[in-house]
C-alpha positions, -999 to 999 in steps of 0.1 A, spaced: 91 189 4 104 177 39 142 179 37 146 153 64 122 132 84 140 140 116 167 166 124 181 178 157 214 188 174 233 157 183 228 167 220 191 167 216 191 134 197 211 117 225 185 130 251 155 121 230 136 89 237 140 62 210 102 59 205 98 97 200 124 97 173 108 67 157 74 84 158 87 115 140 102 93 113 70 74 109 49 105 109 68 120 80 71 89 60 36 93 48 32 58 34 22 24 47 51 15 68 65 -21 67 76 -38 99 112 -41 84 116 -4 79 104 3 114 129 -22 127 157 -7 106 151 28 118 151 16 154 183 -3 148 200 29 133 188 50 162 203 26 188 236 23 169 240 60 163 232 69 199 261 48 209 284 60 181 280 97 185 276 98 224 311 113 228 304 142 203 302 175 219 286 193 189 270 186 156 237 179 139 220 148 128 194 143 100 176 111 93 162 102 58 176 132 42 162 140 6 182 136 -24 157 151 -49 174 146 -82 176 109 -76 142 107 -59 156 90 -29 167 97 7 199 91 23 197 72 56 215 97 78 235 128 73 259 141 101 271 177 101 302 178 125 330 204 126 325 216 92 323 182 74 293 166 60 291 127 65 266 109 44 259 75 61 242 45 45 233 16 67 235 -21 59 223 -36 92 233 -73 94 254 -72 63 288 -91 62 301 -75 30 300 -42 11 279 -44 -20 291 -26 -51 257 -11 -58 255 2 -21 291 17 -25 279 35 -57 247 47 -40 264 64 -11 290 79 -34 261 91 -55 244 108 -25 277 126 -18 281 137 -54 246 149 -55 251 171 -25 283 186 -38 270 194 -72 234 205 -65 233 216 -29 245 252 -26 254 250 12 277 219 4 296 233 -25 326 243 -5 324 216 23 343 183 25 318 154 22 326 119 34 303 91 22 304 62 46 288 27 40 283 10 73 280 -28 72 275 -38 108 287 -74 105 315 -69 79 351 -80 86 372 -47 86 407 -47 99 418 -13 110 404 22 103 401 27 66 420 57 50 400 86 39 411 99 4 397 132 -9 391 141 -46 401 177 -57 364 188 -52 363 177 -16 343 144 -19 360 114 -2 363 81 -18 335 59 -1 346 48 33 337 12 42 335 8 79 318 -10 109 295 11 131 319 12 161 346 28 138 326 58 132 338 79 161 375 73 152 366 82 116 350 115 126 381 122 148 405 115 120 386 138 95 382 165 121 420 166 126 425 169 88 400 197 81 404 234 93 368 245 87 345 267 106 315 251 121 286 246 97 257 271 103 230 244 102 200 268 96 218 284 67 229 251 53 193 238 53 181 270 37 209 273 11 188 258 -17 190 227 -38 193 231 -76 192 197 -93 195 192 -130 181 157 -137 187 138 -169 155 132 -188 156 95 -176 159 106 -139 132 132 -144 108 107 -161 113 81 -133 106 109 -106 75 122 -124 62 87 -130 65 80 -92 43 111 -85 72 135 -75 63 171 -83 84 188 -109 95 213 -81 111 184 -63 134 174 -92 139 208 -109 162 235 -98 148 256 -71 154 288 -90 139 305 -119 139 275 -141 115 256 -118 93 287 -116 93 288 -154 84 251 -158 56 254 -132 41 285 -150 42 267 -184 25 236 -169 -1 258 -151 -9 277 -183 -13 245 -203 -35 229 -175 -57 259 -177 -60 256 -214 -69 220 -210 -95 227 -183 -110 254 -204 -112 232 -234 -128 204 -214 -154 227 -197 -162 246 -230 -161 214 -253 -133 230 -274 -104 217 -294 -72 234 -288 -36 232 -298 -6 248 -279 28 257 -293 54 257 -266 90 271 -273 121 272 -252 158 282 -252 183 253 -256 183 233 -225 152 249 -209 136 215 -204 109 213 -231 108 175 -230 107 176 -192 78 201 -195 59 177 -218 65 148 -194 53 169 -166 21 178 -184 14 142 -195 20 127 -160 2 154 -141 -29 152 -163 -28 113 -162 -25 113 -124 -50 139 -116 -75 133 -142 -78 95 -151 -106 101 -177 -83 121 -200 -58 95 -210 -29 118 -216 1 106 -238 36 117 -245 45 112 -282 80 115 -297 94 106 -330 129 101 -314 128 62 -313 158 57 -290 145 84 -265 112 66 -263 128 31 -261 151 43 -232 123 61 -213 99 33 -215 125 6 -205 136 27 -175 100 33 -163 90 -3 -169 121 -17 -148 113 7 -121 76 -2 -121 83 -40 -120 107 -36 -92 86 -12 -71 51 -28 -76 64 -64 -77 46 -69 -111 60 -87 -141 81 -69 -166 54 -76 -193 27 -60 -173 50 -30 -165 58 -26 -202 21 -26 -210 13 1 -185 43 23 -195 36 20 -232 3 37 -229 18 68 -214 49 71 -236 46 62 -273 65 65 -305 46 90 -327 49 67 -357 33 38 -339 5 62 -328 1 72 -364 0 36 -377 -25 26 -350 -47 55 -360 -47 44 -396 -58 8 -387 -85 21 -363 -106 50 -376 -123 57 -344 -113 85 -318 -82 76 -299 -84 70 -262 -61 99 -255 -77 133 -249 -45 152 -243 -15 145 -267 19 161 -261 41 159 -292 79 164 -285 100 181 -311 70 188 -331 89 208 -357 105 175 -368 72 159 -380 73 149 -416 64 170 -446 35 160 -469 61 146 -495 80 126 -470 51 113 -451 31 104 -483 62 87 -499 69 66 -467 32 56 -461 27 46 -497 59 26 -502 66 13 -466 32 9 -451 10 1 -481 -13 30 -480 -14 42 -517 -40 69 -511 -21 87 -481 -15 123 -491 -11 143 -458 18 158 -439 23 141 -405 11 172 -387 -23 173 -407 -29 136 -401 -20 138 -364 -44 168 -359 -70 150 -378 -67 120 -356 -73 140 -324 -102 158 -342 -121 126 -343 -132 134 -307 -167 147 -307 -163 170 -277 -129 182 -268 -92 174 -270 -58 192 -266 -27 189 -286 6 203 -271 34 209 -295 69 213 -280 89 233 -306 127 234 -306 153 244 -332 189 239 -343 193 202 -341 176 189 -374 195 157 -385 170 142 -409 156 149 -443 118 157 -447 112 174 -415 84 198 -417 90 227 -394 63 248 -380 47 256 -414 30 222 -418 12 226 -385 -1 261 -393 -11 251 -429 -31 222 -416 -48 244 -391 -56 270 -418 -68 246 -444 -88 221 -423 -92 230 -386 -103 266 -385 -125 257 -356 -95 248 -333 -83 273 -306 -47 281 -312 -23 291 -283 12 302 -291 43 312 -272 49 350 -277 84 340 -289 71 316 -315 76 343 -343 114 347 -334 138 336 -360 148 306 -341 115 289 -346 100 304 -377 122 304 -408 98 303 -438 74 328 -453 44 306 -450 47 305 -413 52 342 -409 21 348 -430 -1 324 -413 8 336 -378 -3 370 -390 -36 357 -404 -48 330 -380 -66 339 -348 -40 330 -321 -38 335 -284 -2 346 -275 11 339 -240 44 345 -223 40 315 -201 42 291 -232 79 300 -236 105 284 -214 131 312 -212 156 298 -185 181 271 -193 185 241 -171 214 228 -189 244 210 -172 254 225 -138 290 227 -150 283 240 -185 257 268 -189 279 282 -218 286 249 -234 259 254 -261 275 287 -271 309 272 -271 299 243 -294 279 267 -316 312 285 -323 330 253 -332 306 241 -357 304 275 -372 341 278 -373 347 307 -350 377 296 -331 385 331 -314 349 333 -300 350 296 -290 383 302 -271 367 332 -252 337 312 -241 356 282 -231 376 303 -206 344 309 -188 336 271 -183 368 253 -184 372 251 -146 337 236 -143 335 216 -174 367 199 -186 372 191 -222 404 174 -234 418 165 -267 437 133 -275 450 114 -305 449 81 -286 416 63 -282 428 42 -253 439 73 -235 404 86 -240 390 53 -225 414 56 -195 404 92 -188 366 84 -189 371 56 -164 392 76 -141 369 107 -139 336 89 -134 326 83 -98 296 65 -82 272 54 -109 281 83 -133 277 70 -169 302 74 -196 304 63 -232 318 67 -267 299 87 -294 305 94 -331 287 107 -360 267 82 -381 289 92 -411 322 83 -392 328 51 -413 366 54 -412 368 51 -374 365 13 -381 403 8 -381 401 22 -345 376 -6 -337 346 17 -338 319 5 -361 292 31 -364 272 9 -387 267 -16 -359 237 -1 -343 236 -1 -305 205 -13 -284 197 22 -269 180 7 -238 209 -16 -230 236 9 -239 221 36 -217 206 18 -188 226 -15 -181 253 -15 -156 292 -18 -157 290 -57 -159 272 -58 -194 295 -56 -223 268 -41 -243 265 -10 -221 281 23 -226 305 16 -197 324 -10 -217 336 16 -243 333 -8 -270 300 0 -288 298 36 -303 265 55 -303 256 81 -330 236 113 -330 204 93 -338 210 71 -307 217 99 -282 197 129 -293 176 141 -264 196 119 -239 227 125 -219 257 108 -201 278 123 -175 311 119 -193 315 115 -231 343 104 -255 336 122 -289 352 103 -317 359 126 -346 361 113 -382 369 129 -416 333 133 -426 336 169 -410 371 180 -414 386 215 -410 402 229 -441 419 262 -434 390 288 -434 362 265 -426 346 231 -425 346 206 -453 317 182 -455 321 146 -467 302 114 -471 321 80 -474 306 58 -501 322 26 -513 359 32 -510 362 70 -511 351 102 -494 327 124 -515 322 160 -510 287 171 -497 276 203 -515 240 204 -508 233 231 -482 207 211 -464 230 181 -460 259 202 -448 235 215 -421 225 179 -411 262 171 -407 269 201 -387 240 195 -364 251 157 -360 284 171 -345 264 197 -325 244 168 -310 273 145 -302 292 176 -287 264 184 -263 256 150 -248 280 152 -218 268 167 -185 301 170 -167 328 169 -192 343 152 -223 373 142 -242 376 146 -280 395 118 -299 409 129 -333 426 99 -350 463 103 -361 453 88 -395 475 64 -415 497 76 -444 494 41 -461 455 42 -461 442 66 -487 409 69 -469 425 83 -437 457 102 -445 470 124 -415 461 155 -434 424 146 -430 427 149 -392 456 172 -384 439 204 -394 407 195 -373 429 188 -344 448 221 -348 415 239 -351 401 225 -319 434 235 -301 428 270 -314 393 269 -298 412 267 -264 412 230 -259 444 213 -245 460 180 -253 457 152 -226 493 147 -219 507 115 -203 510 130 -169 473 140 -169 464 104 -181 483 89 -152 470 113 -125 442 95 -105 412 114 -93 421 112 -57 458 125 -56 449 162 -52 432 175 -20 403 200 -17 408 234 -2 416 233 35 416 195 35 449 175 39 454 144 19 460 108 33 438 111 64 
């Protein structure tokens, strides 16, 4: 991927002819160029030639790639050890909020994901050429070295650079080393889906390290299986495994988009039983499609819905239409969560009016694809540890169906499938030993792509839900500098903290378990279901969005999705009681103890899910309780709070609440410049 369309030392830029610079930009653009874009570039070139004419050194880069976002910053300047990210609004008389967030996002992206920028001060600058600006704006740095966005006119840029140069005592940037230093983005699944759908290669949005290689190897392996099945008229099923956070869903989306884009006759589809995930992904892609292509939202919805589908809708359509589906390649996300024979039969007979239905969901889904006369491929993405629903089949039902009815199918499995993380029943162990399977290392995603701040977060949360405070405390020491987690007994303090730490368009929200019924006195109603697409995608002006911190999402709304910052609201359904956790369900007017091991596991996993949704940090709110309310006495909450403190978490004291994000200064950068 071309890092920048044009880059040169500032001296060479000043000497170069405008038309030659423009020609280089046009050449690297690679798409049909609108007259408006050509004019914008020419205007930027002329303005910058004037603005940087007095600079003795530095480097300039036009259209600098921001891979995680699938966008390019207008200009990046490297001057005297400082990175300036410039966004132009030629002819604009005001500074639009979305533009301010955009340039801030670019700076955050560089700081967090570009290795060469980790230790450098970064100044995002929004330049509205016709705006009324009185005096040179102050530059205020956050502790990580990112300045608050500077709103300025073009002619103020030289003075701004002088001011920052006087405040930073940094060595000159080695430009070649900076460009080669590597970019390691970890996109959210929504960002990844958007980028893949717009034909970006997975290498452009995945970390440029072992995880990207791992993803590419898995994709190449599955593509080879599909090609072989197509050539030899075979029917094949692949079982892909992965460590937590390895990007199984990303791999599935990559396979589906890659096959659909390169082989239009195959009609690949991505299927998931996670309703909110499907809703959010489809809405995000449809909005982008409508805006990018200038089509109606209805047409965009129709196009996107053929690519990402709810597995239950796919099933219902197959019941109504007994012919072969149009899809030749079907990717099933979280395939181990498909329904057992009992669960599927009961639902289909009572809820869908199919009295004769007597199959597990895996058996039925394979049978639908088996209707093809020539070839087809099913890709099953297998995870573990986050089961939150009854009636989930695990791997056994898939293998039993293949053994009983589909012996002619080719079976490809990850060489790690037989590990204890994925196979937990005797039937699966036996069938994996009896069935003719092809084992492949490439079908296992072994490298985690989890949050750039929290590689050890999964382990830390595991120790919490398994009540191991000493182990949790040891792990948290490894991540607390990069991944803050605070405790509070004050919900408004939690809200204040979330609003204060989020920058640019970083998203934040409140999450609780679906059994947290006694958070209602705090104003949190878990029974009032959120609209997932609105909650996850709409901006700060929408009261229904996560930003308003009014509507609380549950584990069912957020599984498979992420926010940047999360407020986890803890209720008495999972309460610590001395030596371990107590499990409770609120019914009518009282809490009832949960004794069934399976339901206890679901409750633990609900908290595991909500505690692992934040990419950058979180705050955990544990209510004080109310001695006058028998459903929430303080004793129900105090021990949980004490246990979390024993795990190494600190209380958010008043001084931390009141400390803004811009009062401290980064290393080697003075404040108030």
